C-alpha distance (Angstrom), angle and dihedral (degrees) to the residues before:
residue distance angle dihedral
M1 . . .
S2 3.87 . .
N3 3.74 125.8 .
W4 3.77 123.7 -134.6
C5 3.80 124.7 -155.4
V6 3.75 125.3 -152.8
E7 3.80 115.1 -153.7
Y8 3.67 117.9 -163.8
W9 3.68 136.4 174.8
K10 3.83 135.2 -176.8
V11 3.85 117.7 -102.2
D12 3.83 116.6 -156.1
K13 3.77 115.1 -132.6
R14 3.75 120.9 -142.9
P15 3.85 111.2 -145.6
E16 3.80 106.1 -143.3
G17 3.68 127.9 158.3
S18 3.80 126.5 -24.3
H19 3.74 129.9 -46.8
A20 3.77 90.3 -98.1
Q21 3.89 97.2 53.8
M22 3.74 119.5 90.4
R23 3.77 114.4 -109.5
E24 3.82 126.6 -145.1
Q25 3.72 111.4 -96.6
L26 3.67 114.2 -100.4
K27 3.87 118.2 -115.2
Y28 3.63 120.9 -139.0
V29 3.84 110.8 -107.5
K30 3.89 114.4 -168.3
P31 3.87 106.5 -124.8
K32 3.87 122.2 -129.0
F33 3.78 112.7 -100.1
E34 3.73 91.0 -114.1
D35 3.84 92.6 54.5
I36 3.76 93.1 59.0
S37 3.86 117.3 97.2
R38 3.76 121.8 -160.6
R39 3.78 136.9 -154.5
Y40 3.82 124.3 -176.4
F41 3.81 127.3 -144.1
S42 3.78 131.5 -176.9
D43 3.80 95.2 -137.8
Y44 3.80 136.0 41.8
L45 3.80 97.2 -129.2
S46 3.85 93.0 59.1
A47 3.83 92.7 45.4
T48 3.87 90.7 53.3
R49 3.70 92.7 48.7
Y50 3.70 93.4 53.1
A51 3.83 92.5 42.3
N52 3.75 91.4 51.3
S53 3.76 94.8 47.6
L54 3.88 91.0 52.3
F55 3.82 91.0 47.2
D56 3.92 93.6 45.9
S57 3.90 88.3 53.6
G58 3.85 84.9 69.0
N59 3.75 94.9 -133.2
Y60 3.81 102.8 87.9
H61 3.87 141.5 51.4
T62 3.75 114.2 -146.7
N63 3.73 139.8 -158.1
I64 3.83 128.0 -173.4
V65 3.77 116.5 -148.1
K66 3.87 127.6 -174.1
G67 3.69 111.7 -136.8
């Protein structure tokens, strides 16, 4: 049985303009080690569901790591 780790960190949103205006594309900023939260799962499917739910909320970036 393998373990899967979901790493996630908060992404700050910049409220600019109205919802109809095009926003500047966000650039990836590597988080500091201490800002990364982790949660472990026993199967890949559960890990991806959790990561997708965090990412879809719009507040977090996620990364799934086997380990």
